[in-house]
Backbone as XML, in Angstrom:
<?xml version="1.0"?>
<chain id="A" units="angstrom">
  <residue number="1" name="MET">
    <atom name="N" x="90.879" y="123.506" z="84.270"/>
    <atom name="CA" x="91.856" y="123.784" z="85.657"/>
    <atom name="C" x="91.799" y="122.615" z="86.483"/>
  </residue>
  <residue number="2" name="LYS">
    <atom name="N" x="90.657" y="121.785" z="86.469"/>
    <atom name="CA" x="90.674" y="120.734" z="87.468"/>
    <atom name="C" x="92.010" y="119.492" z="86.575"/>
  </residue>
  <residue number="3" name="ASN">
    <atom name="N" x="92.327" y="119.570" z="85.913"/>
    <atom name="CA" x="93.040" y="118.675" z="84.561"/>
    <atom name="C" x="94.533" y="119.103" z="85.443"/>
  </residue>
  <residue number="4" name="ASN">
    <atom name="N" x="94.612" y="120.582" z="85.546"/>
    <atom name="CA" x="95.661" y="120.780" z="86.065"/>
    <atom name="C" x="96.145" y="120.412" z="87.380"/>
  </residue>
  <residue number="5" name="LEU">
    <atom name="N" x="95.214" y="120.587" z="88.377"/>
    <atom name="CA" x="95.400" y="120.051" z="89.266"/>
    <atom name="C" x="95.844" y="118.695" z="89.423"/>
  </residue>
  <residue number="6" name="GLN">
    <atom name="N" x="95.041" y="117.832" z="89.026"/>
    <atom name="CA" x="95.064" y="116.646" z="89.233"/>
    <atom name="C" x="96.342" y="115.974" z="88.672"/>
  </residue>
  <residue number="7" name="ILE">
    <atom name="N" x="96.966" y="116.844" z="87.805"/>
    <atom name="CA" x="98.373" y="116.538" z="86.994"/>
    <atom name="C" x="99.398" y="117.108" z="88.105"/>
  </residue>
  <residue number="8" name="GLN">
    <atom name="N" x="99.293" y="118.209" z="88.705"/>
    <atom name="CA" x="100.398" y="118.737" z="89.765"/>
    <atom name="C" x="100.106" y="117.705" z="90.769"/>
  </residue>
  <residue number="9" name="ARG">
    <atom name="N" x="98.970" y="117.092" z="91.175"/>
    <atom name="CA" x="99.256" y="116.155" z="92.523"/>
    <atom name="C" x="99.822" y="114.477" z="92.089"/>
  </residue>
  <residue number="10" name="VAL">
    <atom name="N" x="99.423" y="114.210" z="90.792"/>
    <atom name="CA" x="100.329" y="112.939" z="90.509"/>
    <atom name="C" x="101.746" y="113.307" z="90.353"/>
  </residue>
  <residue number="11" name="CYS">
    <atom name="N" x="102.094" y="114.840" z="89.915"/>
    <atom name="CA" x="103.495" y="115.244" z="89.875"/>
    <atom name="C" x="104.217" y="115.033" z="91.606"/>
  </residue>
  <residue number="12" name="GLU">
    <atom name="N" x="103.445" y="115.557" z="92.375"/>
    <atom name="CA" x="104.047" y="115.746" z="93.881"/>
    <atom name="C" x="104.039" y="114.074" z="93.967"/>
  </residue>
  <residue number="13" name="GLN">
    <atom name="N" x="102.871" y="113.356" z="93.620"/>
    <atom name="CA" x="103.133" y="111.669" z="94.030"/>
    <atom name="C" x="104.264" y="111.004" z="93.650"/>
  </residue>
  <residue number="14" name="LEU">
    <atom name="N" x="104.375" y="111.327" z="92.240"/>
    <atom name="CA" x="105.670" y="110.559" z="91.535"/>
    <atom name="C" x="107.345" y="111.354" z="92.139"/>
  </residue>
  <residue number="15" name="LYS">
    <atom name="N" x="107.116" y="112.596" z="92.803"/>
    <atom name="CA" x="108.672" y="113.155" z="93.095"/>
    <atom name="C" x="108.283" y="112.284" z="94.477"/>
  </residue>
  <residue number="16" name="PHE">
    <atom name="N" x="107.224" y="112.127" z="95.417"/>
    <atom name="CA" x="107.401" y="111.770" z="96.591"/>
    <atom name="C" x="107.993" y="110.141" z="96.366"/>
  </residue>
  <residue number="17" name="LEU">
    <atom name="N" x="107.397" y="109.289" z="95.627"/>
    <atom name="CA" x="107.545" y="108.069" z="95.430"/>
    <atom name="C" x="109.482" y="107.905" z="94.662"/>
  </residue>
  <residue number="18" name="GLU">
    <atom name="N" x="109.644" y="108.650" z="93.921"/>
    <atom name="CA" x="111.145" y="108.811" z="93.839"/>
    <atom name="C" x="112.005" y="109.088" z="95.063"/>
  </residue>
  <residue number="19" name="GLU">
    <atom name="N" x="111.410" y="109.904" z="95.973"/>
    <atom name="CA" x="112.838" y="110.096" z="96.730"/>
    <atom name="C" x="112.870" y="108.740" z="97.745"/>
  </residue>
  <residue number="20" name="MET">
    <atom name="N" x="111.489" y="108.397" z="98.078"/>
    <atom name="CA" x="111.431" y="106.573" z="98.672"/>
    <atom name="C" x="112.285" y="105.943" z="98.224"/>
  </residue>
  <residue number="21" name="TYR">
    <atom name="N" x="112.448" y="105.740" z="96.807"/>
    <atom name="CA" x="113.163" y="104.866" z="96.074"/>
    <atom name="C" x="114.554" y="104.783" z="96.420"/>
  </residue>
  <residue number="22" name="ARG">
    <atom name="N" x="114.380" y="106.532" z="95.853"/>
    <atom name="CA" x="116.224" y="106.599" z="96.008"/>
    <atom name="C" x="116.744" y="106.239" z="97.281"/>
  </residue>
  <residue number="23" name="HIS">
    <atom name="N" x="115.921" y="106.400" z="98.938"/>
    <atom name="CA" x="116.279" y="106.511" z="100.286"/>
    <atom name="C" x="116.461" y="105.050" z="99.724"/>
  </residue>
  <residue number="24" name="LEU">
    <atom name="N" x="115.741" y="104.301" z="99.253"/>
    <atom name="CA" x="115.771" y="102.696" z="99.857"/>
    <atom name="C" x="117.025" y="101.971" z="99.006"/>
  </residue>
  <residue number="25" name="ILE">
    <atom name="N" x="117.159" y="102.720" z="97.986"/>
    <atom name="CA" x="118.481" y="101.978" z="97.046"/>
    <atom name="C" x="119.417" y="102.443" z="98.016"/>
  </residue>
  <residue number="26" name="LYS">
    <atom name="N" x="119.519" y="103.276" z="98.789"/>
    <atom name="CA" x="120.749" y="103.698" z="99.555"/>
    <atom name="C" x="121.156" y="102.985" z="100.807"/>
  </residue>
  <residue number="27" name="ILE">
    <atom name="N" x="119.768" y="102.682" z="101.860"/>
    <atom name="CA" x="119.728" y="101.324" z="103.058"/>
    <atom name="C" x="119.922" y="100.114" z="102.223"/>
  </residue>
  <residue number="28" name="LEU">
    <atom name="N" x="119.506" y="99.747" z="101.461"/>
    <atom name="CA" x="119.768" y="98.379" z="100.769"/>
    <atom name="C" x="120.993" y="97.812" z="100.980"/>
  </residue>
  <residue number="29" name="PRO">
    <atom name="N" x="121.896" y="98.243" z="100.801"/>
    <atom name="CA" x="123.204" y="97.114" z="100.534"/>
    <atom name="C" x="123.390" y="97.485" z="102.288"/>
  </residue>
  <residue number="30" name="SER">
    <atom name="N" x="123.165" y="97.860" z="102.930"/>
    <atom name="CA" x="123.755" y="98.345" z="104.419"/>
    <atom name="C" x="122.469" y="97.281" z="105.402"/>
  </residue>
  <residue number="31" name="PHE">
    <atom name="N" x="121.553" y="96.616" z="104.560"/>
    <atom name="CA" x="120.511" y="96.081" z="105.242"/>
    <atom name="C" x="120.985" y="94.612" z="105.663"/>
  </residue>
  <residue number="32" name="ASP">
    <atom name="N" x="121.122" y="94.184" z="107.101"/>
    <atom name="CA" x="121.608" y="92.984" z="107.729"/>
    <atom name="C" x="120.264" y="92.396" z="107.932"/>
  </residue>
  <residue number="33" name="ILE">
    <atom name="N" x="120.086" y="91.087" z="107.667"/>
    <atom name="CA" x="118.742" y="90.778" z="108.312"/>
    <atom name="C" x="119.212" y="89.920" z="109.592"/>
  </residue>
  <residue number="34" name="THR">
    <atom name="N" x="120.943" y="90.025" z="109.693"/>
    <atom name="CA" x="120.989" y="88.852" z="111.384"/>
    <atom name="C" x="121.172" y="89.577" z="112.580"/>
  </residue>
  <residue number="35" name="ASP">
    <atom name="N" x="121.049" y="91.317" z="112.262"/>
    <atom name="CA" x="120.511" y="92.293" z="113.039"/>
    <atom name="C" x="119.584" y="92.094" z="113.847"/>
  </residue>
  <residue number="36" name="LYS">
    <atom name="N" x="120.005" y="92.155" z="115.415"/>
    <atom name="CA" x="119.307" y="91.591" z="116.108"/>
    <atom name="C" x="118.263" y="92.794" z="116.530"/>
  </residue>
  <residue number="37" name="LYS">
    <atom name="N" x="118.557" y="93.889" z="116.063"/>
    <atom name="CA" x="118.120" y="95.412" z="116.169"/>
    <atom name="C" x="116.807" y="95.214" z="115.556"/>
  </residue>
  <residue number="38" name="ILE">
    <atom name="N" x="117.196" y="94.972" z="114.175"/>
    <atom name="CA" x="116.124" y="94.836" z="112.938"/>
    <atom name="C" x="115.072" y="93.483" z="113.076"/>
  </residue>
  <residue number="39" name="LEU">
    <atom name="N" x="115.775" y="92.156" z="113.487"/>
    <atom name="CA" x="114.790" y="91.128" z="113.678"/>
    <atom name="C" x="115.349" y="90.338" z="115.190"/>
  </residue>
  <residue number="40" name="PRO">
    <atom name="N" x="114.938" y="90.863" z="116.406"/>
    <atom name="CA" x="115.162" y="90.571" z="117.813"/>
    <atom name="C" x="114.964" y="89.116" z="118.230"/>
  </residue>
  <residue number="41" name="TYR">
    <atom name="N" x="113.849" y="88.707" z="117.007"/>
    <atom name="CA" x="113.880" y="86.885" z="117.470"/>
    <atom name="C" x="114.028" y="85.959" z="116.386"/>
  </residue>
  <residue number="42" name="GLY">
    <atom name="N" x="114.941" y="86.509" z="115.614"/>
    <atom name="CA" x="115.964" y="85.990" z="114.143"/>
    <atom name="C" x="114.695" y="85.386" z="113.372"/>
  </residue>
  <residue number="43" name="LEU">
    <atom name="N" x="115.554" y="84.529" z="112.704"/>
    <atom name="CA" x="114.801" y="83.827" z="111.433"/>
    <atom name="C" x="114.119" y="82.253" z="111.411"/>
  </residue>
  <residue number="44" name="LYS">
    <atom name="N" x="113.017" y="82.046" z="111.340"/>
    <atom name="CA" x="112.526" y="80.450" z="111.024"/>
    <atom name="C" x="113.957" y="79.946" z="110.559"/>
  </residue>
  <residue number="45" name="SER">
    <atom name="N" x="114.000" y="78.891" z="110.783"/>
    <atom name="CA" x="115.245" y="77.816" z="110.005"/>
    <atom name="C" x="115.263" y="77.914" z="108.183"/>
  </residue>
  <residue number="46" name="HIS">
    <atom name="N" x="113.780" y="78.109" z="107.704"/>
    <atom name="CA" x="114.025" y="77.578" z="106.251"/>
    <atom name="C" x="114.189" y="79.053" z="106.068"/>
  </residue>
  <residue number="47" name="THR">
    <atom name="N" x="114.073" y="80.502" z="106.601"/>
    <atom name="CA" x="114.226" y="81.379" z="106.186"/>
    <atom name="C" x="115.445" y="81.805" z="106.167"/>
  </residue>
  <residue number="48" name="ARG">
    <atom name="N" x="116.318" y="81.236" z="107.221"/>
    <atom name="CA" x="117.490" y="81.543" z="107.285"/>
    <atom name="C" x="118.579" y="80.500" z="106.191"/>
  </residue>
  <residue number="49" name="SER">
    <atom name="N" x="117.874" y="79.062" z="105.919"/>
    <atom name="CA" x="118.366" y="78.709" z="104.659"/>
    <atom name="C" x="118.395" y="79.327" z="103.493"/>
  </residue>
  <residue number="50" name="VAL">
    <atom name="N" x="117.341" y="79.891" z="103.350"/>
    <atom name="CA" x="116.740" y="80.936" z="102.086"/>
    <atom name="C" x="117.688" y="81.848" z="102.412"/>
  </residue>
  <residue number="51" name="SER">
    <atom name="N" x="117.698" y="83.002" z="103.263"/>
    <atom name="CA" x="118.590" y="83.836" z="103.226"/>
    <atom name="C" x="119.916" y="83.784" z="103.072"/>
  </residue>
  <residue number="52" name="TRP">
    <atom name="N" x="120.826" y="82.640" z="103.251"/>
    <atom name="CA" x="121.867" y="82.284" z="103.116"/>
    <atom name="C" x="121.992" y="81.814" z="101.951"/>
  </residue>
  <residue number="53" name="LEU">
    <atom name="N" x="121.212" y="81.331" z="101.292"/>
    <atom name="CA" x="121.257" y="80.977" z="99.847"/>
    <atom name="C" x="121.611" y="82.552" z="99.156"/>
  </residue>
  <residue number="54" name="VAL">
    <atom name="N" x="120.810" y="83.320" z="99.156"/>
    <atom name="CA" x="120.537" y="84.263" z="98.648"/>
    <atom name="C" x="121.939" y="85.314" z="98.702"/>
  </residue>
  <residue number="55" name="LYS">
    <atom name="N" x="121.981" y="85.207" z="99.773"/>
    <atom name="CA" x="123.192" y="85.919" z="100.232"/>
    <atom name="C" x="124.829" y="85.662" z="99.729"/>
  </residue>
  <residue number="56" name="GLN">
    <atom name="N" x="124.572" y="83.974" z="99.073"/>
    <atom name="CA" x="126.286" y="83.186" z="98.228"/>
    <atom name="C" x="125.598" y="84.014" z="97.207"/>
  </residue>
  <residue number="57" name="VAL">
    <atom name="N" x="124.800" y="83.546" z="96.669"/>
    <atom name="CA" x="124.194" y="84.135" z="95.013"/>
    <atom name="C" x="124.980" y="85.678" z="95.009"/>
  </residue>
  <residue number="58" name="ILE">
    <atom name="N" x="124.585" y="86.181" z="95.612"/>
    <atom name="CA" x="124.462" y="88.080" z="95.358"/>
    <atom name="C" x="125.928" y="88.237" z="95.853"/>
  </residue>
  <residue number="59" name="THR">
    <atom name="N" x="126.568" y="87.894" z="96.665"/>
    <atom name="CA" x="127.987" y="88.306" z="97.112"/>
    <atom name="C" x="128.857" y="87.544" z="96.491"/>
  </residue>
</chain>
């Protein structure tokens, strides 16, 4: 009986993680690191350079 409860809890947690992952996948393409609402103080110069490079490679 205890094993069934543990299996049920693990399945519930996996379902939660799957839902979070799916939500993350939906918002990632629209995530803009230059958005002042997300990063009000901007990025450090090194981070901006890396971010620019990554954006060039991805798009």
